[in-house]
C-alpha positions in Angstrom: -56.3 33.4 -32.9 -54.5 30.2 -34.0 -52.9 27.8 -31.6 -49.3 28.7 -32.5 -49.9 32.4 -31.9 -51.6 31.6 -28.5 -48.6 29.4 -27.5 -46.2 32.2 -28.4 -48.2 34.7 -26.2 -48.3 32.1 -23.4 -44.5 31.7 -23.5 -44.0 35.5 -23.5 -46.1 35.7 -20.4 -44.3 32.8 -18.7 -40.9 34.4 -19.4 -42.2 37.6 -17.8 -43.3 35.7 -14.8 -39.9 34.1 -14.4 -38.0 37.5 -14.8 -40.4 39.3 -12.4 -40.0 36.6 -9.8 -36.2 36.8 -10.0 -36.4 40.6 -9.8 -38.8 40.5 -6.8 -36.6 38.1 -4.9 -33.6 40.3 -5.7 -35.3 43.4 -4.4 -36.3 41.6 -1.2 -32.7 40.5 -0.7 -31.3 44.0 -1.4 -33.8 45.6 1.0 -33.2 43.1 3.8 -29.4 42.6 3.4 -28.1 45.6 1.4 -26.6 43.1 -1.1 -27.5 41.9 -4.6 -28.9 38.4 -4.7 -25.8 37.3 -6.8 -23.6 38.4 -3.9 -25.8 36.6 -1.4 -25.6 33.5 -3.5 -21.8 33.9 -3.6 -21.8 34.0 0.2 -24.0 30.9 0.4 -21.6 29.0 -1.8 -18.7 30.0 0.5 -20.7 28.9 3.5 -21.5 25.6 1.9 -18.0 25.0 0.6 -15.4 26.9 2.6 -12.0 27.3 0.9 -13.1 27.5 -2.7 -10.9 29.2 -5.3 -12.1 32.1 -7.3 -12.4 30.0 -10.4 -14.4 27.3 -8.6 -16.7 29.9 -7.1 -17.2 31.6 -10.6 -18.1 28.2 -12.0 -20.6 27.5 -9.2 -22.3 30.8 -9.9 -22.0 30.5 -13.7 -20.2 33.9 -14.0 -16.9 35.0 -15.5 -13.9 34.8 -13.0 -13.2 38.5 -13.4 -16.8 39.3 -12.5 -16.5 37.0 -9.5 -13.3 38.7 -8.4 -14.9 42.2 -8.6 -17.9 41.0 -6.5 -15.5 39.4 -4.0 -13.6 42.7 -3.6 -16.9 44.4 -2.6 -17.8 41.6 -0.1 -14.3 41.7 1.3 -14.5 45.5 1.7 -17.7 45.0 3.8 -15.9 42.4 5.9 -18.1 39.5 4.7 -15.5 37.3 3.1 -11.7 36.8 3.4 -9.1 35.5 1.1 -6.3 33.3 2.4 -3.2 32.5 0.3 -2.4 28.8 0.2 0.7 27.8 2.3 1.4 25.0 -0.2 0.9 27.0 -3.5 1.3 30.7 -3.1 -0.5 31.3 -6.3 -3.7 29.8 -5.0 -6.1 31.9 -2.9 -8.9 30.2 -0.9 -12.1 32.0 0.0 -14.0 32.0 3.3 -17.1 33.6 4.8 -16.3 35.7 7.8 -18.2 35.6 11.0 -19.9 38.9 10.0 -20.7 37.4 6.6 -22.3 34.3 8.3 -24.5 36.7 10.4 -25.7 38.4 7.3 -26.4 35.1 5.6 -28.3 33.8 8.6 -30.8 36.7 8.4 -31.1 36.6 4.6 -34.2 35.7 2.8 -34.3 32.2 1.3 -33.4 30.6 -1.0 -30.0 32.2 -0.6 -28.9 31.0 -4.0 -31.9 32.7 -5.7 -35.3 31.6 -6.8 -34.3 30.6 -10.3 -31.4 28.3 -9.1 -33.6 26.9 -6.4 -36.5 26.2 -8.9 -34.1 24.5 -11.4 -32.8 22.3 -8.7 -36.3 20.9 -8.2 -36.9 20.0 -11.9 -36.4 16.5 -13.1 -33.4 15.7 -15.4 -35.8 15.3 -18.3 -37.4 18.7 -17.7 -34.0 20.3 -17.5 -32.9 18.7 -20.8 -36.1 19.9 -22.6 -35.8 23.4 -21.0 -32.1 23.7 -22.0 -32.8 22.6 -25.6 -35.8 24.9 -25.9 -33.9 27.9 -24.5 -30.9 27.2 -26.8 -33.2 27.2 -29.8 -34.8 30.5 -28.6 -31.3 32.1 -28.2 -30.3 30.9 -31.6 -33.5 32.3 -33.1 -32.8 35.6 -31.4 -29.4 35.7 -33.1 -27.7 36.7 -29.8 -24.3 38.1 -30.6 -22.8 38.3 -27.1 -21.7 34.7 -26.3 -20.6 35.8 -22.8 -23.9 37.4 -21.8 -24.8 34.4 -19.7 -21.6 34.9 -17.6 -22.7 38.2 -16.2 -25.4 38.5 -13.5 -28.6 40.2 -14.5 -28.8 43.7 -13.0 -30.5 43.3 -9.6 -29.6 39.6 -9.5 
């Protein structure tokens, strides 16, 4: 087997390890909290930055604002988050974690923002640059048509 073919096999295995680690963490979160890891991450962001707007939260989670809003509806129905309309600008809505949401978050497995985000946080800037460039080339080579695919959480995430 030539070096190029071996490298391609290694990369395939490495991508599987990453996906399975994310899935395993997601299953643990769901089992312990009854929430997807994406919703837990959302609650973590609201804990860390109370008063965010939907657009700011969506940007922090790298998801589409409408996806964020739908997830917030579900968390609000469970009593974990609340929306407060701004007294200054009635169009603006600020988001807060409720006391019940804080209790769920306190018992949740770590890292609350997910294993992938946590791991990326620990990489050097140079490593992040190389990883981003390589993944962009891989996505281009795959001829991915759905440009918004990266703005939707992976099922189970």
